[in-house]
py3Dmol code that shows the C-alpha trace and the ligand (Angstrom):
import py3Dmol

protein = """\
ATOM      1  CA  MET A   1      40.440 -15.989 -21.007  1.00  0.00           C
ATOM      2  CA  GLY A   2      40.900 -13.484 -23.764  1.00  0.00           C
ATOM      3  CA  ASN A   3      37.393 -14.068 -25.007  1.00  0.00           C
ATOM      4  CA  LYS A   4      35.207 -11.373 -23.482  1.00  0.00           C
ATOM      5  CA  ARG A   5      32.071 -12.854 -24.926  1.00  0.00           C
ATOM      6  CA  LYS A   6      32.343 -16.080 -22.963  1.00  0.00           C
ATOM      7  CA  ASN A   7      30.222 -14.464 -20.204  1.00  0.00           C
ATOM      8  CA  ILE A   8      27.664 -11.682 -20.010  1.00  0.00           C
ATOM      9  CA  VAL A   9      27.784  -9.350 -16.998  1.00  0.00           C
ATOM     10  CA  LEU A  10      24.794  -7.160 -16.202  1.00  0.00           C
ATOM     11  CA  ILE A  11      25.456  -3.989 -14.256  1.00  0.00           C
ATOM     12  CA  GLY A  12      23.240  -1.062 -13.255  1.00  0.00           C
ATOM     13  CA  MET A  13      21.446   0.509 -10.315  1.00  0.00           C
ATOM     14  CA  MET A  14      19.200  -1.480  -8.022  1.00  0.00           C
ATOM     15  CA  GLY A  15      15.806  -2.003  -9.590  1.00  0.00           C
ATOM     16  CA  THR A  16      16.888  -1.848 -13.220  1.00  0.00           C
ATOM     17  CA  GLY A  17      15.839  -5.493 -13.696  1.00  0.00           C
ATOM     18  CA  LYS A  18      19.294  -7.124 -13.857  1.00  0.00           C
ATOM     19  CA  SER A  19      18.235 -10.409 -12.193  1.00  0.00           C
ATOM     20  CA  THR A  20      15.041 -10.870 -14.210  1.00  0.00           C
ATOM     21  CA  VAL A  21      16.683  -9.916 -17.501  1.00  0.00           C
ATOM     22  CA  GLY A  22      19.700 -12.088 -16.652  1.00  0.00           C
ATOM     23  CA  ALA A  23      17.544 -15.166 -16.080  1.00  0.00           C
ATOM     24  CA  HIS A  24      15.742 -14.593 -19.366  1.00  0.00           C
ATOM     25  CA  LEU A  25      18.921 -13.981 -21.290  1.00  0.00           C
ATOM     26  CA  ALA A  26      20.552 -17.115 -19.864  1.00  0.00           C
ATOM     27  CA  GLU A  27      17.564 -19.177 -20.896  1.00  0.00           C
ATOM     28  CA  GLN A  28      17.722 -17.817 -24.442  1.00  0.00           C
ATOM     29  CA  LEU A  29      21.430 -18.574 -24.733  1.00  0.00           C
ATOM     30  CA  GLY A  30      21.526 -21.843 -22.790  1.00  0.00           C
ATOM     31  CA  TYR A  31      23.903 -20.121 -20.347  1.00  0.00           C
ATOM     32  CA  CYS A  32      23.960 -20.468 -16.571  1.00  0.00           C
ATOM     33  CA  PRO A  33      22.186 -17.595 -14.757  1.00  0.00           C
ATOM     34  CA  ILE A  34      23.973 -16.397 -11.619  1.00  0.00           C
ATOM     35  CA  ASP A  35      22.747 -13.658  -9.309  1.00  0.00           C
ATOM     36  CA  LEU A  36      25.737 -12.198  -7.475  1.00  0.00           C
ATOM     37  CA  ASP A  37      23.748 -11.174  -4.382  1.00  0.00           C
ATOM     38  CA  LEU A  38      22.315 -14.688  -4.082  1.00  0.00           C
ATOM     39  CA  ALA A  39      25.747 -16.241  -4.513  1.00  0.00           C
ATOM     40  CA  ILE A  40      27.091 -13.973  -1.738  1.00  0.00           C
ATOM     41  CA  VAL A  41      24.204 -14.922   0.570  1.00  0.00           C
ATOM     42  CA  GLN A  42      24.865 -18.616  -0.089  1.00  0.00           C
ATOM     43  CA  GLU A  43      28.591 -18.237   0.435  1.00  0.00           C
ATOM     44  CA  ALA A  44      28.259 -16.245   3.662  1.00  0.00           C
ATOM     45  CA  GLY A  45      25.163 -17.955   5.063  1.00  0.00           C
ATOM     46  CA  ALA A  46      23.522 -14.635   5.926  1.00  0.00           C
ATOM     47  CA  SER A  47      21.111 -12.222   4.207  1.00  0.00           C
ATOM     48  CA  ILE A  48      22.263  -8.970   2.566  1.00  0.00           C
ATOM     49  CA  PRO A  49      20.883  -6.797   5.419  1.00  0.00           C
ATOM     50  CA  GLU A  50      22.554  -9.118   7.961  1.00  0.00           C
ATOM     51  CA  LEU A  51      25.874  -8.865   6.129  1.00  0.00           C
ATOM     52  CA  PHE A  52      25.713  -5.050   6.075  1.00  0.00           C
ATOM     53  CA  GLU A  53      24.810  -5.130   9.768  1.00  0.00           C
ATOM     54  CA  GLN A  54      27.563  -7.567  10.774  1.00  0.00           C
ATOM     55  CA  ARG A  55      30.417  -6.449   8.514  1.00  0.00           C
ATOM     56  CA  GLY A  56      29.512  -2.937   7.392  1.00  0.00           C
ATOM     57  CA  GLU A  57      29.345  -1.925   3.736  1.00  0.00           C
ATOM     58  CA  SER A  58      33.071  -2.436   3.189  1.00  0.00           C
ATOM     59  CA  GLY A  59      32.913  -5.954   4.649  1.00  0.00           C
ATOM     60  CA  PHE A  60      30.064  -6.705   2.274  1.00  0.00           C
ATOM     61  CA  ARG A  61      32.085  -5.248  -0.637  1.00  0.00           C
ATOM     62  CA  ASP A  62      35.038  -7.523   0.218  1.00  0.00           C
ATOM     63  CA  LEU A  63      32.782 -10.563   0.013  1.00  0.00           C
ATOM     64  CA  GLU A  64      31.224  -9.227  -3.191  1.00  0.00           C
ATOM     65  CA  SER A  65      34.635  -8.780  -4.863  1.00  0.00           C
ATOM     66  CA  GLY A  66      35.711 -12.321  -3.949  1.00  0.00           C
ATOM     67  CA  VAL A  67      32.533 -13.975  -5.213  1.00  0.00           C
ATOM     68  CA  LEU A  68      32.550 -11.824  -8.369  1.00  0.00           C
ATOM     69  CA  GLU A  69      36.078 -12.815  -9.311  1.00  0.00           C
ATOM     70  CA  ALA A  70      35.548 -16.509  -8.514  1.00  0.00           C
ATOM     71  CA  THR A  71      32.314 -16.627 -10.526  1.00  0.00           C
ATOM     72  CA  LEU A  72      33.819 -15.023 -13.610  1.00  0.00           C
ATOM     73  CA  GLN A  73      36.507 -17.696 -13.849  1.00  0.00           C
ATOM     74  CA  GLY A  74      33.806 -19.838 -15.448  1.00  0.00           C
ATOM     75  CA  GLU A  75      32.224 -19.483 -18.856  1.00  0.00           C
ATOM     76  CA  GLY A  76      28.750 -19.560 -20.352  1.00  0.00           C
ATOM     77  CA  ILE A  77      27.494 -17.473 -17.435  1.00  0.00           C
ATOM     78  CA  VAL A  78      25.066 -14.577 -17.337  1.00  0.00           C
ATOM     79  CA  LEU A  79      25.974 -12.753 -14.134  1.00  0.00           C
ATOM     80  CA  ALA A  80      23.541 -10.216 -12.667  1.00  0.00           C
ATOM     81  CA  THR A  81      25.649  -8.084 -10.306  1.00  0.00           C
ATOM     82  CA  GLY A  82      24.546  -5.899  -7.397  1.00  0.00           C
ATOM     83  CA  GLY A  83      24.256  -2.183  -8.107  1.00  0.00           C
ATOM     84  CA  GLY A  84      27.406  -1.334  -6.147  1.00  0.00           C
ATOM     85  CA  ALA A  85      29.661  -4.057  -7.548  1.00  0.00           C
ATOM     86  CA  VAL A  86      31.060  -1.527 -10.042  1.00  0.00           C
ATOM     87  CA  LEU A  87      32.381   0.810  -7.362  1.00  0.00           C
ATOM     88  CA  ARG A  88      35.793  -0.838  -7.045  1.00  0.00           C
ATOM     89  CA  GLU A  89      38.222  -0.387  -9.898  1.00  0.00           C
ATOM     90  CA  HIS A  90      39.460  -3.961  -9.540  1.00  0.00           C
ATOM     91  CA  ASN A  91      35.911  -5.315  -9.923  1.00  0.00           C
ATOM     92  CA  ARG A  92      35.390  -3.239 -13.068  1.00  0.00           C
ATOM     93  CA  SER A  93      38.562  -4.604 -14.565  1.00  0.00           C
ATOM     94  CA  VAL A  94      37.606  -8.218 -13.685  1.00  0.00           C
ATOM     95  CA  MET A  95      34.181  -7.712 -15.288  1.00  0.00           C
ATOM     96  CA  SER A  96      35.637  -6.162 -18.444  1.00  0.00           C
ATOM     97  CA  SER A  97      38.305  -8.795 -18.942  1.00  0.00           C
ATOM     98  CA  CYS A  98      36.131 -11.846 -18.170  1.00  0.00           C
ATOM     99  CA  GLY A  99      32.844 -10.757 -19.670  1.00  0.00           C
ATOM    100  CA  TRP A 100      30.876  -8.667 -22.062  1.00  0.00           C
ATOM    101  CA  VAL A 101      29.429  -5.946 -19.849  1.00  0.00           C
ATOM    102  CA  VAL A 102      25.889  -4.638 -20.316  1.00  0.00           C
ATOM    103  CA  ALA A 103      24.578  -1.663 -18.323  1.00  0.00           C
ATOM    104  CA  LEU A 104      20.840  -1.392 -17.699  1.00  0.00           C
ATOM    105  CA  THR A 105      19.417   2.041 -16.986  1.00  0.00           C
ATOM    106  CA  ALA A 106      16.037   3.139 -15.635  1.00  0.00           C
ATOM    107  CA  THR A 107      14.441   6.341 -14.419  1.00  0.00           C
ATOM    108  CA  ALA A 108      14.399   7.157 -10.697  1.00  0.00           C
ATOM    109  CA  GLU A 109      10.600   6.719 -10.778  1.00  0.00           C
ATOM    110  CA  ASP A 110      10.843   3.191 -12.205  1.00  0.00           C
ATOM    111  CA  ILE A 111      13.565   2.260  -9.744  1.00  0.00           C
ATOM    112  CA  LEU A 112      11.475   3.496  -6.815  1.00  0.00           C
ATOM    113  CA  GLN A 113       8.453   1.629  -8.029  1.00  0.00           C
ATOM    114  CA  ARG A 114      10.451  -1.589  -8.189  1.00  0.00           C
ATOM    115  CA  VAL A 115      12.510  -1.386  -5.010  1.00  0.00           C
ATOM    116  CA  GLY A 116      11.141   1.475  -2.907  1.00  0.00           C
ATOM    117  CA  GLU A 117       9.389  -0.842  -0.442  1.00  0.00           C
ATOM    118  CA  ASP A 118      12.041  -3.542  -0.449  1.00  0.00           C
ATOM    119  CA  LYS A 119      13.428  -4.246   3.021  1.00  0.00           C
ATOM    120  CA  ASN A 120      16.208  -6.377   1.566  1.00  0.00           C
ATOM    121  CA  ARG A 121      18.193  -3.360   0.349  1.00  0.00           C
ATOM    122  CA  PRO A 122      20.042  -1.784   3.265  1.00  0.00           C
ATOM    123  CA  LEU A 123      21.280   1.189   1.236  1.00  0.00           C
ATOM    124  CA  LEU A 124      17.683   2.375   0.858  1.00  0.00           C
ATOM    125  CA  ALA A 125      16.889   2.222   4.570  1.00  0.00           C
ATOM    126  CA  GLY A 126      15.630   5.447   6.112  1.00  0.00           C
ATOM    127  CA  GLY A 127      14.077   7.096   3.056  1.00  0.00           C
ATOM    128  CA  ALA A 128      14.140   5.172  -0.204  1.00  0.00           C
ATOM    129  CA  LYS A 129      13.216   8.159  -2.377  1.00  0.00           C
ATOM    130  CA  GLU A 130      16.017  10.409  -1.198  1.00  0.00           C
ATOM    131  CA  ARG A 131      18.481   7.518  -1.178  1.00  0.00           C
ATOM    132  CA  VAL A 132      17.694   6.538  -4.773  1.00  0.00           C
ATOM    133  CA  TYR A 133      18.207  10.110  -6.007  1.00  0.00           C
ATOM    134  CA  THR A 134      21.449  10.417  -4.043  1.00  0.00           C
ATOM    135  CA  LEU A 135      22.814   7.089  -5.298  1.00  0.00           C
ATOM    136  CA  LEU A 136      21.848   7.920  -8.894  1.00  0.00           C
ATOM    137  CA  GLU A 137      23.766  11.174  -8.591  1.00  0.00           C
ATOM    138  CA  GLU A 138      26.769   9.570  -6.878  1.00  0.00           C
ATOM    139  CA  ARG A 139      26.909   6.779  -9.438  1.00  0.00           C
ATOM    140  CA  LYS A 140      26.005   8.717 -12.552  1.00  0.00           C
ATOM    141  CA  HIS A 141      29.264   7.762 -14.281  1.00  0.00           C
ATOM    142  CA  ALA A 142      29.823   4.426 -12.540  1.00  0.00           C
ATOM    143  CA  TYR A 143      28.235   2.277 -15.205  1.00  0.00           C
ATOM    144  CA  GLU A 144      29.814   3.965 -18.219  1.00  0.00           C
ATOM    145  CA  PHE A 145      32.556   1.382 -18.658  1.00  0.00           C
ATOM    146  CA  ALA A 146      29.979  -1.089 -20.055  1.00  0.00           C
ATOM    147  CA  ASP A 147      30.405  -2.448 -23.569  1.00  0.00           C
ATOM    148  CA  VAL A 148      26.780  -1.580 -24.265  1.00  0.00           C
ATOM    149  CA  THR A 149      24.053   0.327 -22.414  1.00  0.00           C
ATOM    150  CA  VAL A 150      20.360  -0.506 -22.674  1.00  0.00           C
ATOM    151  CA  ASP A 151      17.609   1.767 -21.389  1.00  0.00           C
ATOM    152  CA  THR A 152      14.829  -0.319 -19.819  1.00  0.00           C
ATOM    153  CA  THR A 153      12.186   2.428 -19.735  1.00  0.00           C
ATOM    154  CA  ASP A 154       8.802   1.137 -20.945  1.00  0.00           C
ATOM    155  CA  LYS A 155      10.279  -2.221 -21.947  1.00  0.00           C
ATOM    156  CA  SER A 156       9.468  -5.693 -20.639  1.00  0.00           C
ATOM    157  CA  PRO A 157      12.327  -7.939 -19.441  1.00  0.00           C
ATOM    158  CA  GLU A 158      11.811  -9.970 -22.643  1.00  0.00           C
ATOM    159  CA  GLN A 159      12.253  -6.862 -24.788  1.00  0.00           C
ATOM    160  CA  VAL A 160      15.367  -5.815 -22.908  1.00  0.00           C
ATOM    161  CA  SER A 161      16.757  -9.310 -23.227  1.00  0.00           C
ATOM    162  CA  ALA A 162      16.019  -9.405 -26.981  1.00  0.00           C
ATOM    163  CA  GLU A 163      17.750  -6.037 -27.418  1.00  0.00           C
ATOM    164  CA  ILE A 164      20.838  -7.301 -25.581  1.00  0.00           C
ATOM    165  CA  LEU A 165      20.903 -10.455 -27.696  1.00  0.00           C
ATOM    166  CA  THR A 166      20.869  -8.411 -30.893  1.00  0.00           C
ATOM    167  CA  HIS A 167      23.971  -6.541 -29.713  1.00  0.00           C
ATOM    168  CA  TYR A 168      25.606  -9.715 -28.406  1.00  0.00           C
ATOM    169  CA  ARG A 169      25.187 -11.634 -31.610  1.00  0.00           C
ATOM    170  CA  GLY A 170      25.821  -8.640 -33.854  1.00  0.00           C
TER     171      GLY A 170
END
"""
ligand_1 = """\
16
LIG
C 23.552 -2.582 -3.720
C 22.690 -3.257 -4.537
C 22.090 -4.544 -4.167
C 22.952 -5.293 -3.151
C 23.279 -4.411 -1.997
C 24.006 -3.122 -2.403
C 24.107 -1.286 -4.185
O 21.913 -5.333 -5.335
O 24.140 -5.749 -3.739
O 22.069 -4.107 -1.342
O 25.123 -0.840 -3.624
O 23.541 -0.710 -5.134
P 20.772 -5.028 -6.463
O 21.340 -4.071 -7.451
O 20.525 -6.380 -7.057
O 19.601 -4.496 -5.734
"""
view = py3Dmol.view(width=600, height=400)
view.addModel(protein, "pdb")
view.setStyle({"model": 0}, {"cartoon": {"style": "trace"}})
view.addModel(ligand_1, "xyz")
view.setStyle({"model": 1}, {"stick": {}})
view.zoomTo()
view.show()
């Protein structure tokens, strides 16, 4: 502990490219890529929509907090978190103390293009467009605790990853 740069934690809204960028970044650094949603699904043995259905959002958030904290005990990890993992103060403090936190941002249009049709995101059920705008408004300050923020607009995952690396090594 004590060394924030032992892990990289990607935060940001759904559809900002955290998982894709995380995988690329990990490859560049020789780090281990971990997708928090996937780790939760493996741990719980159920899909994200099933978990929301069975346990409600707060039950899902409890699982998310546990897997987040356990994962960040390691080092040499690039962790792509779910968009709502930042909502709990305790999670934010775990991320900040065990990792170097990078926020990815994107426009509502880009986000909708990437995840608008995705049935695997329960928070977008019943009107993705309206839900994305609402969540962006509700979470407009939620990602500000990051050590660095990178706008992904008009950039490929490789470009975003290269930009993060410049900050990380700088
Ligand atoms: C959520 C984002 C999702 C997933 C869950 C809730 C959120 O992850 O954790 O559906 O609250 O924004 P992605 O950001 O990877 O889509």
